[in-house]
N, C-alpha and C positions, 0 to 999 in steps of 0.2 A: 383083557390087553390087547391092544392094537399095535401091530408091527410094521414100522417102515424101515427101508433097506435102501441105504445111498451108498456112494462109492467111497468116501474119504471119512476118516475120523474126524477132521477139523469141522467138515459140514455136519455129521452126526452132531458134534458136541455144541453148535449153535442151534440145531434144531430142538435138541433135547430142552433147551430153555423154554421155548415156545410152545412145545406138544406135551401136554398133560394127558396121560392116559396111554401115550405111546412108548413102546421099547424101539430105540433107534439102533441099528446096526449097520456097520461098513462093510462093504464086500472088498475094498481096497482094490478098486479098479475092476477090470474085467476079470472073469474066472473061468470062462471058455474061450476057445479061439481054434482055429486050423490047425494041425499037428505042426511041430516044429522040425521034424526031419522027415516029412512026407509030404507029397503034393496035396491031399486031402481035398480033391475036387473031382467029382466024376463028370468029366465033360459029355459023357454019351448018354447020361440019365439028367437032363436038365439042369447040369452044372450043380449037383446035389452036392452040398459042403459036409464033410466029416468033421464035427467040432468034439474036442476032448478038453477034460478039465486042465487047466493050465498047471503045470509043475507046482507043486507048493500050494496050492489053493484048496487043496483037500479038506483040510481042518476049517477053513472058512465055509465051504459048502455044507459040512456037517453041522456046524454052528447053526447056519441060517435055517437048515431042514428041522432042526431041534426046536429053535423059537417059533418057527412058523407053525409046527405042529400044535402049539399050543395058544396060538393067536386067533383072536375072534376075525379080524380083517387084516390083510397084508396091503400094504402102499410100496409101490416101487418110486422111489425118489431119486433116481440118478439124473445127471445132467440134462438138460432140455434140449438135446441135439442128437446127431446120428449115432455117435458112440455111446451117448448116454442110454438111447433107445435100444442099442445091441446088448450093452450090459442088463438093462431091465429084463428084456427077452430072455437072456440066457439064465439069470437068476429066476425067472418064472417057470423055466424048464426044469428045474430041480425041486420045484413045489408041487404039491398034489392040488388036483384041481376041485377041492371039496369045500371051499371057503372063497369069498370074495377077493378077488385081486385087483387093485387100482394102480392106475399111473398118475403120479403127479409130477407137476413141472414148476419147480422153484425158480421163477424169474429174478427175485431177490430173496435173500435169507433175512427178513426182517419179520416182525410179528404180524404186521399186515399182509405182507407177501406169502408168508407161510401159511397163515390161516386161509386166505384167498385160495392158494393153491389146493389145500386139503379140500375146501369147500366145492373146488371145481373141479374134482378128482374126474379122471376120464379113464378109457381103456387104453392098452396098448396100443402103439400107432405102427401098423403094419407096414405102410408105405415107407415109412422113416427107417425101419429097420431093415426093409428090402433095399433101399437106396445104401445102407453101410453094407449090406451083406455084398451086394454087387460090387461096390469098390473093393471090399477086400479080397474076393475072388478074381476081379480083375488084376489087382496088383500081385495076387500069387499066381495066376497065370503068367503074366508078364515076366515075374522075377525067375520063376522056374524055367520058362521056355527060352528066355533071351542070355541068362547068364552063361550057359554054355558055350555060346560063341564067344563070349569073352574069355572062358578059359582056354580054347583052341588059340584063339587070336592073340591074347595078350598075357594071361596069367592065371593059374589056377586059384580059385578062392573068392574071385571077383563077383560083383552081383550087379545086375541092372534093375532100374525100378522105373515104373510107367510115367510117374510124375516128376520125379527127381532126375530123370536123365534129360528131362528139357529144361529144369532148372541149370543143371550141369552145363548144357550147350549154351545158355546164356553166358555163364561164366567163363567158359573156354572160348567162345567168340570173342567177349570183350578184352580176355587176356591178349588174343591175337590181334584184336585192333591197336592195342596199346604197344604190343611189341613191334607191330608193322609202321606203327605211326611214326612219320618224318615231319620235324618241326618246321614250321616255315618261319622266316624272319620278318617282322615289321616293326615301323617305329611309330612312336608316339611323341607328337609336339604339344606342348602347353605355353600357354603366355599368361603374364600376371599383368593384370589391367587395374587401374585405380581412377575414380573420380578425383578432382581437384581437392586435395585435403584428406580424400577418404582412404580407407586401408584396401590393399591389394585383394583382387580375387583372380583365382587361379582358374581358368579355363582351357577346355581341350579343343584342338583344331578341328573344325567340322568338314569345310568344303576349301578346295583349291580350284580357282578358275571355273567355277559352278559345278565342280563335280565332287562327289563324296571322296573326302582324303583317304588315299591308300598309299602309304609311305612303305616302300619295299625295303631300303638299305640307308646305310648312313649317307652316301653320297646325295640320294633325294631328300633326305632330311636336312642336311646342312644347306642345301639349295633353297629349301623353304623357309629356313630359319634366316637365312640371308634375306629373302624377300620380306619376311615379317620386320625385320630390324630396319630394313630401308623404307617400309612402306610409310613411317611418319605418323601422321594423324589416325586416330581410331574413332568409332562412334557406335553409340547403340542402335542397331539397325530394328530391332525387334522386341517387344516384350509382351508375352503371353502368359495371361494369368486364368486360372481355373479353379474354382471351388470342386473338390472331389470329395466323394462319401465311400467309407469302406465297411462292409459288412462282415461279421464275425463269421469264423469256419464252423461247420457243423458240429455237433458232437462226436465222440469218439466211436468207431466200431473197431472191429479187430485189427484190420491191417493199417488203419490210420493211427492208432495207439501204438502198434509196432514200430511204425515208421519215424513217430514223432520221439518216442523213449528211446529209439536207436540214434537218431539225429543228435537229441541233447547229452544221452548218457552214455551213447555207445553201449548199451545193454543189448544181449542178444536176443532174438525172439523167444527162444525158450524159457529165458531168464524172465522176461517181460510175462510171458503167459503165466510162469509159476507165481510171479509176484500178484498178478492180477487174480488168479485163482485164490490166492491166501485172502485178499480182500474180499472176494465175493462169498467165501465160505464162512468168513466171520475173523475177528480179531478182538482179542479181551480188550476192552475199553472201560477200565477201572472198575468201579462198583456196578456199571451196566451188565458185566459179563461179556460174553462173545456177540458180536454184532457184525452182520454182513453189510460192509461200507459200500458196495458197489453192485449194479445188476450184473447178470450174467455177461462173461466176457466174450465168449465166441459169437459173433452175430456180424453180419453184412449191412444191419439195418442203422438208419439215421432218425428213426421215429423216436418222438418222445409222446408219453400220454398226454392228453389234454389236461389231466387231473393234476400231473406232476407239473406240466408249463404253467398252469395257474398258481400253485404253490410257489414255483421258481420266480414268477413277475411279483408275487407279493413280496418275496425275500428280497428282489432287486430294488424295489420302493423303499422299505423299511431301512435297508443298508447303505443306498447311495442316492436315493431321492427319486422323485417322479421324471426328474430331467434326464436320468440314465435309462430309463425303460423304453425298450422299442415301441414304436407306434402301434403295432400288432403283434399278434403271436405269431412268432417264425416258426415255420415248418421246413423241413430238409427232404428232399424226394430221395428215395431209396433206388440204388441202382438195379436191383432186382426185386421186383414185388411180387412175384408169384409165390414164393414159399418164405421169404424171410421174415415177414411182418408179425410172425409170432413173437419174435424178440423186439425189445427195444434196443435203441443205442446202448452203448456203455455210459453210465452214468451215476452219481452218488446215490445211494437209497434215501438220503435225508440230506438236503442242502446246507441243514442248520450244524450238521458235522463237517465244520471248516477245518481246513488244514492245520490252523493253530490250535484247535480243539482235540485233535487227535493225534498230534505229532509225537507226544510223549509216549504214546503207546504202540508207535510203528517204527522199524528199522529205517534208516536213511533212504533205503531203496524203495521201501514200501511208501514212504511218505512222497517220495519223489513221482512215482506212479499215480499215486493219490491226488496230489496236487494238481498233475497235468490233467486227469479227469475232471477234478472239480472245477477248476478255472475254465476249462474249455466248455463245460455244461453250463456255468451261471453266466458267460458271455453270449450265449445262443439267444438271450433274451433282453440284452442290452442294446442301447441305441447305437446307430453307426457312428464311427469315427470321421471327423470331417478334417481336410486338410486344404489349405491354399498352395497350389502349386504353381511355380513361375518358372518360365522357360526363357532365357535372354540370350539374344543372337548379337554378336558383335562381329563388325566387318570393318576393313581399311575404308579410306575414302573411295577408292576406285573399285570396291567391290570385288576384288579378286581372291580374297582370302577371308574366312569367316570362323569365328568361334561360338562355342556353344556352352550354356551351363544351365542346368536345373536344380532347383531347390524347392523345399516344401516346408511348412510350418504348419503345425497341429493346431487347429482352431478349437477343436473339442474332441476330448479322447474317448468319450463313450465307452465301447466294450474294451477299449485297449487298456483301459484301468485294470481290467481284470486278465486279459491275454495279450500281450505285446510282443509277438514272436519276432517280428522283424525290426524293432525298434533301434537296434544298433547299427542297421544298415540303410537309416534314412539319409535323404539328401540334407545337406547343411542349409541352414537359413541363408538367404541372399540379401545384399542391402538394396535400398530403392533405386531402382534403375528408370530413368525417362528416355522413350523413344527418341532418337535424334541427339542426345546429349554426347559431348566428347569426353574421350576416355585417353588416359596416357598409359603407353606400355612401360612396365617397369623391367620387366625380365622375360627372356625366352629359354624354355628347357626342351632338351630331347633325349628319348629313353629307348633303349632297344629292347624288344620283346620278341617272345617266339609262342607260336600256337601252342596249344597244350593238348595231349591227347585226352581221349573219354576218360572220364573216372572209373575207377573201380567201384564195383557194387560193394555197399554196405549190405548188412542184412536188411536195414530198412529199405533201401532203395531196390534191392533184390525182391521183397516183399510186395513193393509197389509194383514192379514189373510183372509179377506173377499175377498180381490181380487184374492189371491192366490187360493182360494176355488171358485172361480167364483160366489161368493153371492154377487147379489146387482149389481149396476153400479155407476160410479163415481158420478153422480147427487144424489144419493140415501145413501151415506154412512153417512154423517152428519144428515140426517132424521132418520135412522135407529137407531143411538147411542141416538139421543135427545128423540125418543120414549121410549127405555126400561129405560132410566134414568128417563123420567116424570112418568112412570107407577110405579117406585120405585122397580123396579126388579134388577136394578143395581145402584150403587152409586160410585160418584167419591170421592176417597179417599185422605186424607191429606198426609200420608205417606204410601208408597213413593209417591211424588208428581206427579201428572199426572195419577195416576194408576185407574183403574176401578175394583171395585169388585161385585160379584152378592151376593145380599141380601138374607135372608133367604126365603122371599116370591118369589124372582126369582127362588130360587132351587125348590120349591114346584111347581110354574106354569112349569117350564122346565119338572119337572119330569112327572106331569100329562100329557102335551102335548106328551113326550115321550112314556108314557104308552099307550095312546090311539090313538095316530096319527103317528107311527114311521114312515110309508111309507111317510107321507106329509112334517113333520118336520124332514127333512133329507137333509143332505148336498148335495147329488148326485142328488137328486130329485130337490131341489131348483135350483141348477146350472144348471140342464138340462133345467128348465123352463127358465131361464135366455138367455140360446143357443135360445132357440124357440122364446123368444121375440125379440132376436136381427134378426132370419130369418123373423119375420113378417116385421121388418123395413127394411130389404133388399128386400123385395117383393118376397121371397123366400116360405113363408108360409102364409095361411089365418088365420087371428085372430080369427074368429068363430071357425073354426078346431082345432085349438091350445085349445081353451077354452073348446070344447067338449071332446078333448082328457084328458084334465086335470079333468074336472068334472066327467068323468067316473071313473076314479081312485080314486077320492077324494070321492064321494058319497060312493062308495063300502066300503071305509075305516072308512067312517063316521057311515054307518049303523052297521057294524062289532063293532065299540065302542059303540055305544048305547046299543048293546046286553051286551058287557061287563059290561057296567056301571050298567046295570039291575041286571046281575048275583052278580055283587059286593054288590048292595043295600046299598050302602053307600054314602049319601051326606054328611059326615062327615070324617074327617081323625081323627084316632085314634092312640093313643100311644100304645107301647107293655105293659106299666105298668099302673095299675089302680091307682085311688087317694089314696094317703096313709092316708087320714083323714077318708072316707066313703067307700072306696072299689069299687065307680062307675068308669064307663071309663073316660079315661082323653082324651079330645079331642082339636085339633089346634085351636085356636083363634087367632085373629089380634087386635093389638092396634088401637086406635082411627084414627091415621093416615094411618092405613092399612098396613104398612112395616115391623112390628115386631111381628111376629108370637111367640105364646108362649101355654103353656098347661094350660088348665084349667077344673075343674070339669064339667062333664056332667049334674050334677043337680044344678048347679048354678042358681039363687042365694041361694037356700037352704044350699049348701055346697060352700064356699068360696075358696077354696085350688086353688092356681094358682102356675105354676114352670116353670122354663126355659126349652126349647127343644133342643135337639141335634139329627141331622139327620145322620144315618149309613146305607148308601146304600138306599134300597127301606123302611127301618124301622124308625120309629120314636120314640125316647126314651125320657124318663123325665132325665133330667141333674142329675147326682149322688148327693144325698143331698136335690134334689129339691128346694123348699124355705122354710125357717125354718117359723112356724106357727107365726103368731103376737103375741108379748107379751103384755097380758094385764095389764094395769097400774091401780092404785088406784086413779087416776084422772078420772074426769066426763067430758062428753062432754058438752061444755056451751051451745049447741042448743037443745040436747035431754035428756041429763042426762046419757046416756049409757056409760060404761068404755070407755077411750080411750085406743089405743093400738099403739105399735110400729110397723110400717110396714117399708118395703123395697121399695125405688122407684130408679129412674134412677140416682138421685145424692146422694144416701145414705139413711139412715133411717129418717123416720119422723113421727110426731104423727098424727093420723086421728081416727074419731069414728069407734068403734068396730062393730057399726050397719050398716056398708056399706053394700049394695047400698041404703038401705033405707035413711041413714043420710049420707051424703057426707062432713061434717065438716073436716077440715085439721086444726089442731093448730101448729103454726109456732112459734119457738122460735127464735128470732132474734139474730144475732151476731152483737153487738153494737160499734161503732167506735168512741163515742164522740158526743158531741153536734152538731147541725145543725148550719152552719156557717151563716145562713140568720138571719139578725138582727130581734129580737122579736118573732121569731117562737117558741123556747123552745123545738124542737122536737129533737131525737136523730138520727144520721146517721146509717143505717143497711145494712147489706149485704144481697142482694137479687138476684134473678135470673130472667131474661127474660122468656118469652114463648119457646124461642129457647134453653134455658139452658145457657145462656151468665152470667155471674157474673157481677153486678154492684152495686152502693152503692147509697141509696136513704134516703131520711126523712121519720120518723117514722108518720108525720102529713099528709102524702098524702092521699088525692089529695088537702088538704088545701095549703101545701107547695110543691112546684113542684121540689124542689132542687134534682139533679141527677148528680152522676159524676161515670166515669168508674174506676175511680182509689180511694183506701182508703187514708185518711189522714195519714200524719206522725205524731206519736205521740209526742206531747209537741212542734211543730215547729209553728211559727206564719210568716205571711208575713210581710217583712220589709216594703212594699210600702202601703198597705190597711189594715194591722193589722188582717186578717181573719186567724184563726186557722185551716187552711185547706191547707196546704202544701203537694203536692202529688210527686209521684218518678214516671217520665216518661222515655223512651228510650232517650228522647233527655235530660234528667237530672231532677234536682228538680226544681219545679215552683209552683206557687200559684194557687190552683183549682178554685178561684173566679176571679181574675185579671188577672192572666197568668204571672205575673212577675217571671223572672227566676232567681234562685240563681247563682251568678257567683262562678265559680270554683277557 
């Protein structure tokens, strides 16, 4: 019996289908790592790492050792990348060296791909493993050495990451660009022109008195409108026609797949990679059983093998005809040729597995991602799309004002039959215009506009920025984004959908790291380290030498930063203003959840003043007006007898004890929505909020009565079926909140 060890049960299940005479086990990911509660790196001994079995993986290790003891040969089949190589190395470290141990690389989990990988078995790749090990140690050094600066300067428990901190800086800088942006007014002027007996065509003003039209305000717009209406006759000044060809985009690599799925479906980078991982490892396709539908999804490459391209070209001819086949086999250059060509681009393992053929076996999300991959791949060997593009210039007879319009007509759809990403944004078709012919002006319109700030990053556009700047690698993008969100440095925004925004906490963390470590948390420095890691993988650099070079620069910067911290003498971040109540210093504090910084009096709890903060460059200010002092009421606290006060909270004003924090009593005045519909209860329905702030409606007798609803009752209406006086209005219409009976419209 031969034993093969992979990292996931889904992959193991698909491999079992193809490998007879093999027992397939799953390690469930990594089984060894640096210690969770200790540094684990001996920097004085060539950065020797201390690896421990991950907590909870002891049974897995024993199972692997037991099966390996009776196996004739052992094959390590974890993913064909740095992380996969590390898993293979660590599994091998638990095995006895008394039998053959092979490394197999599954670039696609199909019968052909699996048997080919077994046939081409190889040894463990030390360079690949050392590249992963160097990255892991780099991240451990940065995390352990930089985080204490955040604890002293911002808040205990915060962490800093080598690559994540650069990604955070992108988001913080963009957030500040948006907040500092001052819109500038401008006006657009459009004219409706028509040939005699023809339909009018709307055109945008292009030039005024020979200069590009720049209309700054309404006064200028009105003056130009007056001149247009007074101009009288108009004519076609020029008609320019061009035949344009458009080539298809390359097949997907990891980052372009993440960008496109984010743009179209607002999927997170992590979600996209989990979906793609499932498609790679295998999905149950009816009687065929588990089938790997796509090639390995962590790749920088755009390469497609000649054999696969030949099959694709035959498929295009069979499905669309010879007329749709590209005149030559299209190939695409890889951005990085040094180490990435071991992988192909992300493509279907078999082009005949069309989305229609597999859709009944996939979830909606899986089908969306698979369809993107399949269509993009098929389009690569289809003929160019062709367009006739026309640009028309119209001017008054005195040639003082001109209008311009462009339009295009698709002559041949070519690859766009398969991949029409921008069809909805194409210019409209124009009527036939002839140079010199006269036109009539039928109307003029003017519109006020304002320049817009730069757009917030989405996960897709952040991935694009990271890739373009050389920060991280395809396998790390999702983890980078997840980390800064989990730390509450960044949040996913509801509007615009899919956007990312840096929090105030993220801004403070980024500023602190930039202040103390500008040489380390730096785009160029981080990108250079990625290149060095690639060099380790390619066998062109030694991992210990790379770490020594990094550590020298890092330690020098860290020592300098320690001196800066001592000179500052500040373990607190102060505002520019003093407390308006007692004139003591105002300091930055954080809410219980840690992601909402605010200003509070340094003498708390003796002085309870707090206020909202705003950050202007390096300085922190109390928001204008601060927070109003609590209004003291004549009512007494039911617990301690102190006066009650009206305070401001996240959801508006509320009553609480003025003796806070010694007494934390809050008096809630319920908004009542009628009697509880539960028979014999006698309570009332009150408006409440969940811990996360979501409004719901519950019984005043809770916990004796557990009635709850997301909807308030409609006053005066009863259910015709059960008689309950709790009719509610949902998106689907009016229905009973007790039995669900719908009111027929």
